[in-house]
C-alpha positions as CSV (number, residue, x, y, z in Angstrom):
1,M,0.0,0.0,0.0
2,E,2.8,2.4,0.9
3,K,4.6,1.6,-2.4
4,I,1.4,2.5,-4.3
5,K,1.1,5.8,-2.4
6,V,4.7,6.7,-3.3
7,L,4.2,5.9,-7.0
8,K,1.0,8.1,-7.0
9,N,3.0,11.0,-5.3
10,R,5.7,10.7,-8.0
11,G,3.0,10.7,-10.7
12,F,1.6,13.9,-9.2
13,L,5.0,15.6,-9.0
14,K,5.8,14.6,-12.5
15,A,2.5,16.0,-13.8
16,L,3.0,19.2,-11.8
17,W,6.5,19.6,-13.3
18,Q,5.1,19.1,-16.8
19,L,2.3,21.6,-16.2
20,T,4.6,24.3,-14.9
21,R,7.6,23.5,-17.2
22,L,9.9,24.1,-14.3
23,E,13.0,23.3,-16.4
24,H,12.2,26.6,-18.1
25,G,11.9,28.4,-14.8
26,F,15.3,27.2,-13.7
27,M,16.8,28.3,-17.0
28,L,15.3,31.8,-16.4
29,A,16.8,31.8,-12.9
30,I,20.2,31.1,-14.5
31,A,19.6,33.9,-16.9
32,V,18.9,36.2,-14.0
33,L,22.1,35.0,-12.3
34,I,24.1,35.8,-15.5
35,G,22.7,39.3,-15.7
36,A,23.5,39.9,-12.0
37,L,27.0,38.5,-12.2
38,I,27.8,40.8,-15.1
39,A,26.3,43.9,-13.5
40,N,27.8,43.2,-10.1
41,G,31.2,42.1,-11.4
42,G,31.0,39.0,-9.3
43,S,28.5,37.0,-7.1
44,P,25.3,39.0,-6.4
45,P,23.9,39.3,-2.9
46,L,22.2,35.9,-2.0
47,D,19.0,37.4,-0.8
48,K,18.4,39.5,-3.9
49,F,19.2,36.5,-6.1
50,I,16.7,34.3,-4.2
51,Y,13.9,36.9,-4.5
52,A,14.7,37.5,-8.2
53,S,14.7,33.7,-8.9
54,L,11.4,33.2,-7.1
55,T,9.9,36.0,-9.1
56,V,10.8,34.6,-12.5
57,I,10.1,31.0,-11.6
58,C,6.6,31.7,-10.1
59,I,5.5,33.9,-13.0
60,E,6.8,31.4,-15.5
61,A,5.2,28.4,-13.8
62,G,1.8,30.2,-13.3
63,A,1.8,31.4,-17.0
64,F,2.4,27.9,-18.3
65,A,-0.3,26.5,-16.0
66,L,-2.7,29.1,-17.3
67,N,-1.7,28.4,-20.9
68,D,-2.5,24.7,-20.5
69,Y,-5.9,25.6,-18.9
70,F,-6.9,27.6,-22.0
71,D,-5.3,25.2,-24.4
72,L,-6.9,22.0,-23.2
73,E,-9.1,21.4,-26.2
74,V,-6.4,22.2,-28.6
75,D,-3.8,19.9,-26.8
76,I,-6.3,17.0,-26.9
77,K,-6.8,17.6,-30.7
78,N,-3.0,17.7,-31.2
79,N,-2.6,14.5,-29.1
80,R,-0.2,16.3,-26.8
81,M,0.2,13.5,-24.2
82,D,3.1,15.4,-22.8
83,R,0.5,17.8,-21.3
84,P,-0.9,16.5,-18.0
85,L,-4.3,18.2,-18.5
86,A,-4.7,16.6,-21.9
87,R,-4.1,13.1,-20.4
88,N,-6.3,13.9,-17.4
89,D,-3.5,13.6,-14.8
90,L,-4.5,17.0,-13.4
91,S,-7.7,18.8,-13.4
92,P,-8.2,22.1,-15.3
93,K,-9.4,23.8,-12.1
94,F,-6.2,22.8,-10.4
95,A,-4.2,24.5,-13.2
96,L,-6.3,27.6,-13.0
97,Y,-6.1,28.0,-9.2
98,L,-2.4,27.3,-9.3
99,S,-1.8,30.0,-11.9
100,C,-3.9,32.5,-9.9
101,A,-1.7,31.8,-6.9
102,L,1.8,31.7,-8.6
103,I,1.6,34.8,-10.8
104,P,0.7,37.3,-8.1
105,L,3.2,35.6,-5.8
106,G,6.0,36.1,-8.3
107,V,5.2,39.9,-8.5
108,F,5.1,40.0,-4.7
109,F,8.7,38.7,-4.5
110,S,9.9,41.4,-6.8
111,V,8.9,44.0,-4.2
112,F,11.9,43.0,-2.2
113,L,14.3,44.1,-5.0
114,N,13.7,47.6,-6.4
115,K,11.1,49.6,-8.3
116,I,12.5,48.8,-11.7
117,C,12.4,45.0,-11.0
118,F,8.9,45.4,-9.7
119,M,7.8,47.2,-12.8
120,I,9.4,44.6,-15.0
121,A,7.8,41.7,-13.1
122,L,4.4,43.4,-13.1
123,L,4.5,44.1,-16.8
124,N,5.7,40.6,-17.5
125,A,2.8,39.1,-15.4
126,L,0.2,41.2,-17.0
127,V,1.4,40.4,-20.5
128,A,1.6,36.7,-19.6
129,V,-2.0,36.7,-18.7
130,L,-3.0,38.7,-21.7
131,Y,-1.0,36.3,-23.9
132,D,-2.9,33.3,-22.5
133,L,-6.3,35.1,-22.8
134,K,-5.9,36.7,-26.2
135,M,-2.5,37.2,-27.7
136,K,-1.9,33.6,-28.6
137,E,-4.7,33.8,-31.1
138,T,-2.2,35.7,-33.3
139,K,0.6,33.3,-33.1
140,V,3.2,35.6,-34.7
141,I,2.7,38.2,-31.9
142,G,2.8,35.3,-29.4
143,N,6.1,34.2,-30.8
144,F,7.6,37.6,-30.0
145,Y,6.1,37.5,-26.6
146,I,7.6,34.1,-25.7
147,A,11.0,35.3,-27.0
148,F,10.7,38.4,-24.9
149,T,10.2,36.2,-21.8
150,M,13.4,34.4,-22.6
151,A,15.4,37.6,-23.0
152,I,14.0,39.8,-20.2
153,P,15.5,37.7,-17.3
154,F,19.0,38.8,-18.3
155,L,17.9,42.5,-18.0
156,F,16.0,41.7,-14.8
157,G,19.1,40.2,-13.2
158,G,21.2,43.3,-14.2
159,A,18.5,45.7,-13.0
160,M,18.4,44.1,-9.6
161,I,22.0,45.2,-9.1
162,N,22.1,48.5,-11.0
163,P,19.6,50.4,-13.1
164,D,22.4,51.2,-15.5
165,I,22.5,47.8,-17.2
166,P,25.8,47.0,-19.0
167,K,25.6,46.8,-22.8
168,I,26.8,43.2,-22.9
169,I,23.6,42.1,-21.1
170,Y,21.5,43.6,-23.9
171,F,23.6,41.7,-26.4
172,I,23.1,38.4,-24.6
173,A,19.3,39.1,-24.3
174,S,19.3,39.7,-28.1
175,M,20.7,36.2,-28.7
176,A,18.1,34.7,-26.4
177,F,15.4,36.6,-28.2
178,L,16.4,35.4,-31.7
179,S,16.7,31.7,-30.6
180,G,13.4,32.1,-28.7
181,I,11.5,33.2,-31.8
182,G,13.0,30.3,-33.7
183,R,11.9,27.8,-31.1
184,E,8.4,29.1,-31.0
185,I,8.0,28.9,-34.8
186,T,9.3,25.4,-34.6
187,K,6.8,24.6,-31.9
188,D,3.9,26.0,-33.9
189,L,4.6,23.4,-36.6
190,M,3.7,20.7,-34.1
191,D,0.3,22.4,-33.4
192,I,-1.1,23.0,-36.8
193,E,-4.3,20.8,-36.4
194,G,-5.1,22.3,-33.1
195,D,-4.5,25.8,-34.3
196,A,-6.9,25.2,-37.2
197,L,-9.5,24.0,-34.7
198,R,-9.1,27.3,-32.7
199,N,-8.9,29.3,-35.9
200,T,-5.4,30.5,-34.9
201,K,-2.9,31.4,-37.6
202,S,0.7,30.7,-37.1
203,L,3.5,31.8,-39.4
204,S,3.4,28.5,-41.3
205,M,-0.2,29.1,-42.2
206,Y,0.8,32.4,-43.9
207,I,4.0,31.3,-45.7
208,G,3.8,27.5,-45.6
209,E,5.5,24.9,-43.4
210,K,8.7,24.7,-45.3
211,N,9.2,28.4,-45.4
212,A,8.4,28.7,-41.7
213,M,11.1,26.1,-41.0
214,R,13.6,28.1,-43.0
215,V,12.7,31.3,-41.1
216,A,13.3,29.4,-37.8
217,S,16.6,28.2,-39.1
218,S,17.6,31.7,-40.1
219,L,16.9,33.0,-36.6
220,Y,18.9,30.1,-35.1
221,L,21.8,31.0,-37.4
222,G,21.5,34.7,-36.4
223,A,21.9,33.8,-32.8
224,V,24.9,31.6,-33.6
225,S,26.5,34.4,-35.5
226,L,26.1,36.8,-32.6
227,S,27.6,34.3,-30.1
228,F,31.1,34.8,-31.4
229,L,31.1,38.6,-31.1
230,P,31.7,38.8,-27.3
231,F,34.8,36.6,-27.7
232,F,36.4,38.7,-30.5
233,F,35.2,42.2,-29.5
234,N,35.6,43.8,-26.1
235,F,31.9,44.4,-25.2
236,G,32.9,43.5,-21.6
237,E,36.0,41.9,-20.1
238,L,34.2,38.8,-19.0
239,Y,33.9,37.2,-22.4
240,F,36.7,38.9,-24.4
241,H,39.2,36.1,-25.4
242,N,37.5,33.9,-22.8
243,F,38.2,30.4,-24.1
244,R,36.1,28.7,-21.5
245,Y,33.1,30.6,-22.8
246,L,34.1,29.9,-26.4
247,S,34.5,26.1,-25.9
248,I,31.0,25.7,-24.4
249,V,29.2,28.1,-26.8
250,L,30.7,26.3,-29.8
251,I,28.9,23.1,-28.7
252,S,25.7,25.0,-28.5
253,D,26.3,26.6,-31.9
254,L,27.0,23.3,-33.5
255,I,23.7,21.9,-32.3
256,F,21.8,25.0,-33.6
257,F,23.7,24.7,-36.9
258,H,22.8,21.0,-37.2
259,I,19.2,21.8,-36.6
260,S,19.2,24.6,-39.1
261,V,20.8,22.5,-41.8
262,R,18.3,19.7,-41.2
263,M,15.4,22.2,-41.4
264,I,16.6,24.1,-44.4
265,F,17.7,21.2,-46.6
266,F,15.7,18.2,-45.5
267,D,12.6,20.1,-44.3
268,K,10.8,17.0,-42.8
269,T,8.0,18.5,-40.7
270,E,7.6,15.3,-38.8
271,D,11.0,15.9,-37.2
272,V,10.1,19.3,-35.7
273,G,9.5,17.8,-32.2
274,T,13.1,16.4,-32.2
275,H,14.4,19.8,-33.5
276,R,12.7,21.7,-30.7
277,K,14.0,19.4,-28.0
278,S,17.5,19.7,-29.5
279,S,17.2,23.5,-29.5
280,L,16.4,23.4,-25.8
281,I,19.6,21.5,-25.2
282,A,21.5,24.1,-27.3
283,A,19.9,27.0,-25.5
284,S,20.8,25.4,-22.1
285,L,24.4,25.0,-23.2
286,G,24.4,28.6,-24.4
287,L,23.3,29.6,-20.9
288,A,26.1,27.5,-19.4
289,A,28.6,29.2,-21.6
290,F,27.6,32.7,-20.4
291,L,27.5,31.4,-16.8
292,V,31.0,29.9,-16.9
293,G,32.3,33.0,-18.7
294,A,30.9,35.2,-16.0
295,F,32.3,33.1,-13.2
296,F,35.8,32.5,-14.7
């Protein structure tokens, strides 16, 4: 009996993780840390980092839970068995109540930082809800919003230390923004049937699936091209001729390059799920490169 209870608990925790996509939340916390490390010239105050991390994780988790609540019918149509609501592991009401608790909580934690961080958190929370309610119906606008959420944590981390954010942080945020749009366009290719059900038009519906794949590839390659500039040009001493940074970012770039080549020249739309998972690995390695570069 005890073993069955443990298995049920594990099932709930797994479903909760999938609902809130906590891996994304931890990536955002790392982005905050990178911004803070650069702005502070070293390790940031622990209390500020904890409040900043709780802010981005709670808002991210609540936004994803709300997203799945509104997307339930579409996810069922798209056979998204990776979504706990679609496979009935969690109830829609649970997702709604969780989002209503986490999003305000995230904004609350930002109060302990400064006014700029509070305004960023509040704006991000409001736009997150607006996205789930309405913006996602125009997928192209939604793509830009999701990319924005991947870029803003770097600026948030810098702002929690100093309102005068170093230029290199804007540069890093730009790379995250480009790769983020590419990932979202790739994701949309997985959701075509469900989007048609909801009468939502993604980029692929305007220009075709193959062209959408090529646009995503171009954005990935744009991010790859930018990744070399901090090493060769002195935007900030942290990454200038930093071979630790370069060695890790090269692995990330190779993955993005491989994805781009596959999408441009082979354009098999059935592979987009694999491409999107690979792009998450590449993005994680990119974060690791900037983190290692900032520490060493």
